[in-house]
Backbone as a chain_set.jsonl record, in Angstrom:
{"seq": "MAKRSFPLSRVYGLLEPGPVVLVTTARKGRANIMTMSWHTMMEFEPPLVGCVISGRNASFDVLRATKECVINIPTREWVKQVVGVGNCSGCTVDKFVKFGLTPVPAAEVAAPLIGECYANLECRVADTRLVNRYNFFVLEVVQAWVDAAIKQPQTLHHRGNGVFAVASETVKLRSAMK", "coords": {"N": [[-9.024, -29.382, -11.939], [-9.563, -29.41, -8.565], [-11.568, -27.488, -6.59], [-12.022, -25.648, -3.437], [-14.14, -24.242, -0.851], [-13.578, -21.034, 0.284], [-12.786, -19.123, 2.939], [-14.621, -16.185, 3.673], [-13.494, -14.212, 5.148], [-10.886, -14.26, 4.68], [-10.498, -13.48, 2.115], [-9.146, -10.916, 1.507], [-6.494, -11.483, 1.593], [-6.113, -12.836, -0.955], [-6.343, -10.604, -2.659], [-4.562, -8.666, -2.178], [-3.686, -5.264, -2.305], [-1.353, -4.156, -2.857], [2.021, -2.747, -2.002], [2.764, -2.787, 1.469], [2.542, 0.068, 3.287], [3.938, 3.04, 4.966], [1.984, 5.537, 6.446], [2.357, 8.93, 6.919], [1.442, 11.537, 9.091], [0.831, 14.908, 10.207], [0.264, 17.28, 12.84], [-0.295, 20.327, 14.503], [2.459, 20.301, 15.054], [3.127, 17.795, 15.887], [4.025, 14.648, 14.653], [2.95, 11.512, 13.165], [2.744, 8.037, 12.513], [1.363, 5.524, 10.669], [0.646, 2.095, 9.797], [-0.178, 0.743, 6.786], [-2.301, -1.202, 4.492], [-4.44, -1.099, 2.891], [-5.047, 0.228, 0.08], [-5.14, 1.538, -3.138], [-4.283, 2.322, -6.608], [-5.859, 4.742, -8.501], [-5.819, 6.628, -10.574], [-3.674, 7.6, -13.331], [-2.534, 10.01, -14.261], [-3.553, 13.305, -13.079], [-1.647, 11.581, -10.415], [-3.649, 9.359, -8.604], [-4.625, 8.137, -5.463], [-6.493, 5.754, -3.829], [-7.472, 5.217, -0.389], [-8.104, 3.231, 2.551], [-8.667, 4.13, 5.854], [-9.026, 3.41, 9.041], [-11.457, 4.629, 11.242], [-10.778, 4.553, 13.889], [-8.092, 4.807, 14.224], [-5.448, 7.047, 15.075], [-4.588, 8.641, 13.06], [-6.436, 9.102, 11.309], [-8.191, 11.042, 12.15], [-6.273, 13.238, 12.067], [-5.713, 13.263, 9.246], [-8.11, 13.871, 8.157], [-8.496, 16.381, 9.169], [-6.331, 17.961, 8.413], [-5.996, 17.231, 5.783], [-3.778, 16.304, 4.423], [-0.903, 14.033, 3.781], [1.797, 11.705, 4.015], [2.72, 9.047, 1.969], [4.863, 6.433, 2.525], [7.083, 4.088, 1.363], [8.239, 1.224, 2.593], [10.953, -1.26, 2.584], [11.785, -4.726, 2.631], [13.829, -4.939, 4.59], [12.761, -3.382, 6.7], [10.688, -4.647, 7.89], [10.116, -5.421, 10.641], [9.847, -2.994, 12.024], [7.547, -1.911, 10.473], [5.648, -3.614, 11.261], [5.648, -3.261, 13.972], [4.945, -0.414, 14.239], [2.3, -0.626, 13.375], [1.242, -1.949, 15.458], [0.863, -0.438, 17.66], [-0.27, 2.731, 19.205], [-0.308, 5.946, 18.053], [-1.342, 7.866, 19.666], [-0.086, 7.598, 22.099], [2.613, 7.057, 21.862], [5.73, 8.036, 20.512], [6.255, 7.292, 17.512], [8.322, 7.486, 15.586], [10.673, 7.879, 17.136], [10.551, 5.533, 18.958], [10.843, 3.225, 17.006], [13.051, 3.958, 15.721], [13.041, 5.494, 13.205], [13.763, 8.023, 10.716], [12.454, 11.298, 10.657], [11.955, 13.314, 7.868], [11.801, 16.577, 6.229], [9.124, 17.278, 4.111], [8.483, 18.445, 0.865], [6.115, 19.604, -0.044], [3.974, 19.088, 1.771], [2.947, 19.289, 5.175], [3.36, 16.979, 6.724], [6.024, 14.556, 7.513], [8.382, 12.865, 5.545], [9.488, 9.423, 5.681], [12.82, 8.725, 6.159], [14.049, 6.296, 5.825], [12.747, 4.834, 4.171], [12.131, 3.535, 0.747], [10.599, 4.801, -1.145], [8.723, 7.901, -1.301], [5.651, 9.511, -1.193], [4.187, 12.403, -1.301], [1.096, 13.612, -0.326], [-2.087, 15.143, -1.05], [-5.513, 15.41, 0.26], [-7.947, 14.58, -2.168], [-10.534, 14.137, -2.527], [-13.344, 13.62, -0.455], [-15.867, 12.316, -0.326], [-16.443, 9.749, 0.213], [-15.564, 9.272, 2.762], [-17.197, 9.521, 5.212], [-18.881, 7.356, 5.074], [-17.458, 4.959, 4.334], [-14.626, 5.402, 5.183], [-12.907, 6.035, 3.286], [-10.394, 7.581, 1.572], [-9.66, 9.757, -1.022], [-6.666, 10.345, -2.51], [-4.28, 12.702, -3.859], [-1.352, 12.54, -5.268], [1.276, 14.761, -5.014], [3.929, 15.208, -4.846], [6.593, 13.302, -5.602], [9.105, 10.966, -4.42], [12.042, 8.905, -4.682], [14.528, 6.296, -3.966], [16.948, 6.124, -5.997], [19.148, 4.595, -6.05], [18.241, 2.022, -5.356], [17.563, -0.77, -7.184], [15.799, -2.959, -7.419], [13.366, -3.06, -5.628], [12.437, -4.753, -2.638], [9.584, -4.997, -1.715], [6.966, -5.246, 0.85], [4.134, -7.379, 1.059], [0.972, -7.463, 2.349], [-0.66, -10.411, 3.444], [-2.527, -11.216, 5.371], [-3.185, -11.871, 8.63], [-0.582, -11.383, 9.885], [1.053, -12.597, 7.834], [3.27, -12.134, 5.208], [4.211, -11.436, 1.855], [7.008, -11.126, -0.162], [8.041, -8.859, -2.724], [10.058, -9.361, -5.337], [10.986, -10.526, -7.674], [10.938, -9.37, -11.095], [8.927, -9.041, -14.01], [9.254, -8.099, -17.303], [7.492, -6.759, -19.731], [6.513, -5.687, -23.013], [4.5, -2.901, -23.265], [1.697, -0.89, -24.446], [0.902, 1.135, -23.055], [1.503, 4.365, -21.318]], "CA": [[-8.541, -28.913, -10.722], [-10.539, -29.366, -7.577], [-11.421, -26.134, -5.852], [-12.795, -25.924, -2.174], [-14.774, -23.205, -0.428], [-12.596, -20.244, 0.823], [-13.359, -18.302, 4.08], [-14.786, -14.701, 3.247], [-12.82, -13.399, 6.14], [-9.345, -14.337, 4.136], [-10.457, -12.931, 0.837], [-8.236, -9.823, 1.386], [-5.113, -11.966, 1.227], [-5.989, -12.997, -2.361], [-6.445, -9.422, -3.453], [-3.865, -7.623, -1.508], [-3.53, -4.261, -3.328], [0.106, -3.471, -3.444], [2.929, -2.809, -1.002], [2.47, -2.25, 2.804], [3.002, 1.36, 3.324], [3.69, 3.685, 6.22], [1.547, 6.819, 6.331], [2.752, 9.747, 8.009], [0.598, 12.718, 9.059], [1.261, 15.92, 11.196], [-0.818, 18.411, 13.331], [0.189, 20.937, 15.67], [3.832, 19.956, 15.422], [3.288, 16.331, 16.293], [3.979, 13.62, 13.63], [2.536, 10.189, 13.553], [2.984, 7.038, 11.58], [0.512, 4.369, 10.603], [0.81, 1.02, 8.874], [-1.617, 0.627, 5.896], [-2.118, -1.953, 3.426], [-5.723, -1.159, 2.065], [-4.937, 1.18, -0.879], [-5.235, 1.254, -4.6], [-4.061, 3.342, -7.649], [-7.181, 5.236, -9.063], [-5.513, 7.326, -11.801], [-2.39, 7.739, -13.611], [-2.236, 11.583, -14.003], [-2.643, 13.214, -11.851], [-1.657, 10.265, -9.784], [-4.725, 9.335, -7.361], [-4.478, 6.96, -4.637], [-7.561, 5.552, -2.882], [-7.168, 4.273, 0.792], [-9.104, 3.045, 3.782], [-8.114, 4.344, 7.022], [-9.979, 3.247, 10.074], [-11.863, 5.798, 12.131], [-10.19, 4.185, 15.248], [-6.808, 5.079, 14.178], [-5.239, 8.47, 15.407], [-4.209, 9.27, 11.837], [-7.86, 9.317, 10.592], [-8.755, 12.532, 12.631], [-5.528, 14.109, 11.496], [-5.75, 13.375, 7.841], [-9.317, 14.521, 7.847], [-8.468, 17.875, 9.556], [-5.332, 18.523, 7.587], [-5.973, 16.899, 4.3], [-2.431, 15.943, 3.755], [-0.077, 13.142, 4.44], [3.029, 11.081, 2.909], [2.676, 7.691, 1.844], [6.198, 5.997, 2.621], [7.124, 2.775, 1.059], [9.38, 0.605, 2.944], [11.366, -2.541, 1.93], [12.007, -5.93, 3.516], [14.65, -4.774, 5.812], [12.175, -2.683, 7.796], [9.368, -5.386, 8.235], [9.768, -5.465, 12.09], [9.319, -1.628, 12.409], [6.434, -1.912, 9.801], [4.67, -4.394, 12.125], [5.689, -2.592, 15.216], [4.178, 0.869, 14.005], [0.981, -1.024, 13.187], [0.716, -2.565, 16.689], [0.835, 0.587, 18.795], [-0.992, 3.899, 18.923], [0.377, 7.34, 18.054], [-1.752, 8.812, 20.709], [0.679, 7.45, 23.511], [3.924, 6.705, 21.609], [6.289, 8.668, 19.333], [6.731, 6.014, 16.698], [9.657, 7.826, 15.092], [11.661, 7.532, 18.352], [10.377, 4.066, 19.34], [11.235, 2.42, 15.955], [14.275, 4.297, 15.138], [12.863, 6.126, 12.043], [13.944, 9.361, 10.685], [11.433, 12.139, 9.858], [12.497, 14.225, 6.804], [10.842, 17.542, 5.857], [8.579, 17.234, 2.794], [8.617, 19.645, 0.061], [4.739, 20.162, -0.378], [3.006, 19.003, 2.645], [3.542, 19.338, 6.583], [3.764, 15.598, 7.176], [7.325, 14.259, 7.218], [8.815, 11.696, 4.932], [10.398, 8.527, 6.498], [14.173, 8.836, 5.423], [14.648, 4.921, 5.51], [11.698, 4.233, 3.137], [12.499, 3.362, -0.567], [9.995, 5.855, -1.818], [7.849, 8.71, -0.541], [4.681, 10.154, -1.953], [3.576, 13.385, -0.653], [-0.328, 13.604, -0.832], [-3.215, 15.935, -0.359], [-6.965, 14.78, -0.042], [-8.49, 15.324, -3.248], [-11.974, 13.848, -2.49], [-13.888, 12.999, 0.856], [-17.253, 11.928, -0.425], [-16.608, 8.51, 0.734], [-14.915, 9.146, 4.223], [-18.302, 9.229, 6.28], [-19.538, 5.977, 4.699], [-16.498, 3.818, 4.116], [-13.423, 5.788, 5.702], [-12.099, 5.926, 2.149], [-9.917, 8.841, 1.356], [-8.857, 9.824, -2.365], [-5.399, 11.288, -2.352], [-3.563, 13.232, -5.099], [0.106, 12.59, -5.141], [1.621, 16.121, -5.452], [5.489, 15.171, -4.939], [7.119, 11.894, -5.449], [10.599, 10.84, -4.285], [12.506, 7.416, -4.939], [15.952, 6.034, -3.794], [17.43, 5.654, -7.349], [20.207, 3.408, -5.613], [17.521, 0.619, -5.081], [16.929, -1.029, -8.586], [14.751, -4.0, -7.434], [12.903, -2.905, -4.193], [11.786, -5.826, -1.868], [8.445, -4.379, -0.943], [6.213, -5.956, 1.554], [2.691, -7.297, 0.684], [0.337, -8.256, 3.506], [-1.584, -11.49, 3.187], [-3.518, -11.19, 6.365], [-2.845, -12.534, 9.961], [0.772, -11.426, 10.033], [1.958, -13.211, 6.815], [3.732, -11.159, 4.141], [4.993, -11.778, 0.673], [8.054, -10.082, -0.445], [8.0, -8.714, -4.061], [11.423, -9.338, -5.697], [11.109, -10.824, -9.083], [10.361, -8.375, -12.084], [8.791, -9.521, -15.408], [8.934, -6.866, -18.117], [6.693, -7.017, -21.072], [6.202, -4.536, -23.821], [3.226, -2.302, -23.234], [1.331, 0.243, -25.253], [0.441, 2.284, -22.125], [2.728, 5.18, -21.22]], "C": [[-9.755, -28.77, -9.836], [-10.46, -28.052, -6.643], [-12.248, -26.488, -4.482], [-13.247, -24.444, -1.801], [-13.664, -22.508, 0.229], [-13.393, -19.303, 1.852], [-13.5, -16.777, 3.525], [-13.841, -13.92, 3.967], [-11.182, -13.326, 5.573], [-9.501, -13.847, 2.692], [-9.322, -11.895, 0.504], [-6.876, -10.48, 1.104], [-4.903, -12.397, -0.221], [-5.985, -11.909, -3.135], [-5.63, -8.317, -3.037], [-3.422, -6.626, -2.644], [-2.299, -3.726, -3.646], [0.893, -3.488, -2.058], [2.362, -2.289, 0.346], [3.183, -0.935, 2.902], [2.992, 2.004, 4.816], [3.319, 5.237, 6.05], [1.847, 7.787, 7.252], [1.807, 11.01, 7.908], [1.156, 13.727, 10.143], [0.321, 16.898, 11.484], [-0.303, 18.953, 14.473], [1.668, 20.538, 16.193], [4.117, 18.647, 15.939], [3.13, 15.484, 15.173], [3.639, 12.424, 14.05], [2.647, 9.389, 12.353], [1.909, 5.931, 11.716], [0.891, 3.332, 9.66], [-0.379, 0.722, 7.999], [-1.283, -0.216, 4.855], [-3.37, -1.914, 2.52], [-5.639, 0.126, 1.319], [-4.872, 0.732, -2.258], [-5.078, 2.396, -5.59], [-5.4, 3.608, -8.287], [-6.899, 5.899, -10.417], [-4.115, 7.525, -12.114], [-1.956, 9.217, -13.372], [-3.349, 12.332, -13.974], [-2.789, 12.009, -11.031], [-2.658, 10.349, -8.46], [-4.748, 8.032, -6.776], [-5.719, 6.766, -3.792], [-7.081, 4.686, -1.689], [-8.206, 4.298, 1.806], [-8.321, 3.218, 4.961], [-9.093, 4.316, 8.126], [-10.25, 4.435, 10.932], [-11.269, 5.733, 13.649], [-8.79, 4.447, 15.323], [-6.598, 6.671, 14.415], [-4.849, 9.181, 14.036], [-5.397, 9.623, 11.152], [-8.069, 10.686, 10.787], [-7.67, 13.558, 11.948], [-5.523, 14.292, 10.075], [-7.156, 14.194, 7.577], [-9.242, 16.016, 8.177], [-7.427, 18.527, 8.614], [-5.246, 18.351, 6.172], [-4.753, 16.797, 3.69], [-1.774, 14.771, 4.474], [1.065, 12.634, 3.55], [2.728, 9.566, 3.045], [4.205, 7.16, 1.541], [6.218, 4.577, 2.242], [8.315, 2.023, 1.436], [9.634, -0.71, 2.243], [11.515, -3.527, 3.051], [12.741, -5.821, 4.858], [13.954, -3.974, 7.046], [10.915, -3.513, 8.301], [9.083, -5.372, 9.917], [9.265, -4.079, 12.575], [7.863, -1.423, 11.624], [5.306, -2.454, 10.802], [4.528, -3.756, 13.496], [4.841, -1.3, 15.106], [2.69, 0.491, 13.893], [0.394, -1.67, 14.575], [0.726, -1.728, 17.803], [0.091, 1.855, 18.274], [-0.049, 5.174, 19.124], [-0.151, 8.321, 19.08], [-0.734, 8.745, 21.937], [2.165, 7.305, 23.153], [4.335, 7.559, 20.258], [6.985, 7.557, 18.545], [7.891, 6.328, 15.926], [10.78, 7.372, 16.021], [11.589, 6.018, 18.599], [11.063, 3.011, 18.299], [12.362, 2.924, 15.022], [14.243, 4.789, 13.636], [13.112, 7.502, 11.789], [13.086, 10.267, 9.91], [12.375, 13.188, 9.104], [11.509, 15.233, 6.297], [10.44, 17.183, 4.362], [8.589, 18.422, 2.181], [7.175, 20.346, -0.102], [3.695, 19.993, 0.759], [3.734, 19.15, 4.244], [3.948, 18.147, 7.185], [5.115, 15.15, 6.728], [7.462, 12.998, 6.264], [9.535, 10.867, 5.84], [11.614, 8.456, 5.61], [14.38, 7.32, 5.111], [13.72, 4.203, 4.474], [12.294, 4.321, 1.629], [11.968, 4.466, -1.492], [9.021, 6.468, -0.911], [6.92, 9.381, -1.439], [3.834, 11.259, -1.177], [2.151, 13.597, -1.209], [-1.195, 14.677, -0.257], [-4.423, 15.243, -0.761], [-7.574, 15.36, -1.132], [-10.153, 15.071, -3.215], [-12.323, 13.099, -1.142], [-15.114, 12.434, 0.889], [-17.354, 10.625, 0.333], [-16.108, 8.154, 2.186], [-16.078, 8.756, 5.116], [-18.781, 7.838, 6.122], [-18.589, 4.976, 5.008], [-15.007, 4.169, 4.653], [-12.318, 5.734, 4.508], [-11.745, 7.329, 1.658], [-9.423, 8.681, -0.121], [-7.82, 10.84, -2.226], [-4.715, 11.581, -3.559], [-2.152, 13.241, -4.637], [0.714, 13.96, -5.846], [3.18, 16.261, -5.603], [5.761, 13.595, -4.67], [8.758, 11.77, -5.237], [10.975, 9.257, -4.207], [13.953, 7.388, -4.694], [16.453, 5.542, -5.058], [18.501, 4.604, -7.132], [19.501, 1.973, -5.671], [16.759, 0.179, -6.43], [15.782, -2.014, -8.381], [14.33, -3.91, -5.885], [12.111, -4.192, -3.827], [10.684, -5.305, -1.211], [7.791, -5.518, -0.34], [4.82, -6.031, 1.147], [1.95, -8.216, 1.686], [-0.634, -9.26, 2.953], [-2.67, -11.798, 4.117], [-2.778, -12.088, 7.402], [-1.309, -12.712, 10.177], [1.651, -12.128, 9.089], [2.136, -12.103, 5.736], [4.468, -11.903, 3.095], [5.948, -10.766, 0.325], [8.247, -9.944, -2.029], [9.517, -8.717, -4.357], [11.798, -9.603, -7.134], [10.334, -9.792, -10.023], [10.279, -9.155, -13.358], [8.542, -8.313, -16.22], [8.531, -7.346, -19.48], [6.523, -5.634, -21.793], [4.725, -4.144, -23.563], [2.856, -0.959, -24.042], [1.061, 1.427, -24.27], [1.727, 3.156, -21.889], [3.176, 4.97, -19.709]], "O": [[-10.773, -28.172, -10.182], [-9.435, -27.68, -6.073], [-13.012, -27.452, -4.429], [-12.747, -23.502, -2.416], [-12.786, -23.199, 0.747], [-14.491, -18.818, 1.58], [-12.538, -16.233, 2.984], [-13.361, -12.936, 3.403], [-10.388, -12.476, 5.977], [-8.449, -13.834, 2.052], [-8.664, -11.952, -0.535], [-6.149, -9.895, 0.301], [-3.782, -12.372, -0.728], [-5.656, -12.061, -4.312], [-5.861, -7.168, -3.412], [-2.908, -7.003, -3.697], [-2.137, -2.933, -4.574], [0.475, -4.148, -1.106], [1.52, -1.39, 0.319], [4.376, -0.869, 2.603], [2.232, 1.614, 5.702], [4.123, 6.064, 5.618], [1.614, 7.536, 8.434], [1.446, 11.459, 6.819], [1.96, 13.275, 10.958], [-0.395, 17.38, 10.607], [0.114, 18.246, 15.39], [2.012, 20.462, 17.372], [5.227, 18.37, 16.394], [2.026, 15.546, 14.633], [3.918, 12.102, 15.205], [2.651, 9.928, 11.247], [1.621, 5.484, 12.827], [1.497, 3.71, 8.657], [-1.479, 0.476, 8.494], [-0.195, -0.125, 4.287], [-3.398, -2.598, 1.497], [-6.125, 1.123, 1.853], [-4.555, -0.431, -2.508], [-5.742, 3.414, -5.394], [-6.063, 2.621, -8.607], [-7.698, 5.732, -11.338], [-3.333, 7.623, -11.168], [-1.186, 9.571, -12.479], [-4.208, 12.093, -14.823], [-3.875, 11.44, -10.921], [-2.535, 11.146, -7.53], [-4.865, 6.987, -7.415], [-5.981, 7.68, -3.01], [-6.433, 3.652, -1.851], [-9.04, 5.195, 1.925], [-7.331, 2.506, 5.125], [-9.972, 5.177, 8.15], [-9.333, 5.168, 11.303], [-11.294, 6.679, 14.436], [-8.233, 4.336, 16.415], [-7.437, 7.48, 14.017], [-4.835, 10.412, 14.054], [-5.306, 10.544, 10.34], [-8.137, 11.481, 9.85], [-8.065, 14.563, 11.357], [-5.337, 15.427, 9.636], [-7.17, 15.129, 6.776], [-9.881, 16.825, 7.505], [-7.703, 19.6, 8.078], [-4.603, 19.089, 5.425], [-4.601, 17.153, 2.521], [-2.051, 14.535, 5.65], [1.245, 13.123, 2.434], [2.528, 9.001, 4.12], [4.731, 7.415, 0.458], [5.393, 3.835, 2.775], [9.335, 2.101, 0.752], [8.82, -1.237, 1.485], [11.391, -3.209, 4.234], [12.44, -6.377, 5.914], [14.463, -3.918, 8.166], [10.167, -2.984, 9.123], [7.939, -5.318, 10.369], [8.376, -4.001, 13.422], [7.031, -0.739, 12.22], [4.276, -1.839, 11.077], [3.449, -3.719, 14.088], [3.985, -1.159, 15.979], [1.864, 1.298, 14.32], [-0.814, -1.861, 14.72], [0.604, -2.234, 18.919], [-0.136, 2.011, 17.074], [0.729, 5.38, 20.055], [0.414, 9.381, 19.349], [-0.578, 9.716, 22.678], [2.977, 7.417, 24.071], [3.629, 7.749, 19.268], [8.051, 7.025, 18.858], [8.538, 5.349, 15.554], [11.67, 6.596, 15.673], [12.597, 5.333, 18.424], [11.744, 2.074, 18.716], [12.6, 2.496, 13.892], [15.197, 4.576, 12.888], [12.684, 8.28, 12.642], [12.939, 10.121, 8.697], [13.329, 13.769, 9.62], [10.407, 14.819, 5.935], [11.28, 16.849, 3.526], [8.696, 19.452, 2.847], [7.11, 21.563, -0.276], [2.657, 20.655, 0.739], [4.955, 19.114, 4.391], [4.792, 18.159, 8.082], [5.39, 15.352, 5.545], [6.568, 12.151, 6.297], [10.185, 11.393, 6.743], [11.486, 8.159, 4.422], [14.935, 7.099, 4.035], [13.988, 3.088, 4.026], [12.985, 5.313, 1.397], [12.629, 4.979, -2.395], [8.52, 5.872, 0.043], [7.387, 9.84, -2.481], [2.867, 10.931, -0.489], [1.989, 13.747, -2.42], [-1.044, 15.069, 0.9], [-4.52, 14.607, -1.81], [-7.764, 16.576, -1.138], [-10.916, 15.795, -3.854], [-11.687, 12.111, -0.775], [-15.558, 12.031, 1.964], [-18.329, 10.437, 1.06], [-16.201, 7.039, 2.7], [-15.98, 7.712, 5.762], [-19.07, 7.204, 7.136], [-18.837, 4.152, 5.889], [-14.173, 3.268, 4.577], [-11.131, 5.461, 4.688], [-12.615, 8.149, 1.368], [-8.85, 7.649, -0.468], [-8.041, 12.001, -1.884], [-4.555, 10.645, -4.342], [-1.818, 13.922, -3.668], [0.624, 14.168, -7.056], [3.704, 17.148, -6.277], [5.281, 12.883, -3.789], [9.541, 12.466, -5.885], [10.193, 8.463, -3.683], [14.646, 8.31, -5.121], [16.347, 4.321, -5.174], [18.718, 3.778, -8.019], [20.107, 0.948, -5.983], [15.65, 0.602, -6.756], [14.815, -1.922, -9.136], [14.885, -4.596, -5.026], [11.252, -4.649, -4.581], [10.83, -5.138, 0.0], [7.932, -6.646, -0.813], [4.221, -4.988, 0.881], [2.198, -9.41, 1.856], [-1.382, -8.931, 2.032], [-3.619, -12.513, 3.792], [-1.913, -12.901, 7.08], [-0.78, -13.766, 10.529], [2.838, -12.305, 9.364], [1.247, -11.299, 5.453], [5.225, -12.84, 3.352], [5.684, -9.58, 0.522], [8.622, -10.959, -2.616], [10.23, -8.059, -3.599], [12.726, -9.038, -7.712], [9.2, -9.421, -9.72], [11.223, -9.807, -13.803], [7.665, -7.527, -15.863], [9.136, -8.159, -20.177], [6.41, -4.587, -21.154], [3.83, -4.986, -23.643], [3.694, -0.077, -24.23], [1.012, 2.584, -24.687], [2.844, 2.749, -22.208], [4.189, 5.525, -19.283]]}, "num_chains": 1, "name": "protein.A"}
């Protein structure tokens, strides 16, 4: 098989870490949503998620101050809202209103769940040691919710430059892990 050089600026699309998510934060009675695709599972129990949030995003300062958020996992039906949320600033727009998304009170954190999302993970910041250098937060999931009616969620996976793959086929193999 012949291989060719691949642009370093596009490596991200080869290693995309998982589904595109909508992160909600809240501070002083104002909720915000940001689109995020740079995240990774770090531990099973307690569930730890690492994520990069740009210091230029309004959500960065809120997460840093409140130390809590919700990771909301949308499905294919919401792709236009996901892209729209990622292309405007929460400093000037109420994204819940603009994109017709429903804020739902969370059980453990002040940030709201997004009602339309397949799953919601309430999180608290567990470690900030890499925030100053890399904008990398380590989050502990303290409560998780999932829509049990959705058996095969078609989640979105960002490949870069406005290109998404949709997860839909499941391959199930025996595993010794729990």
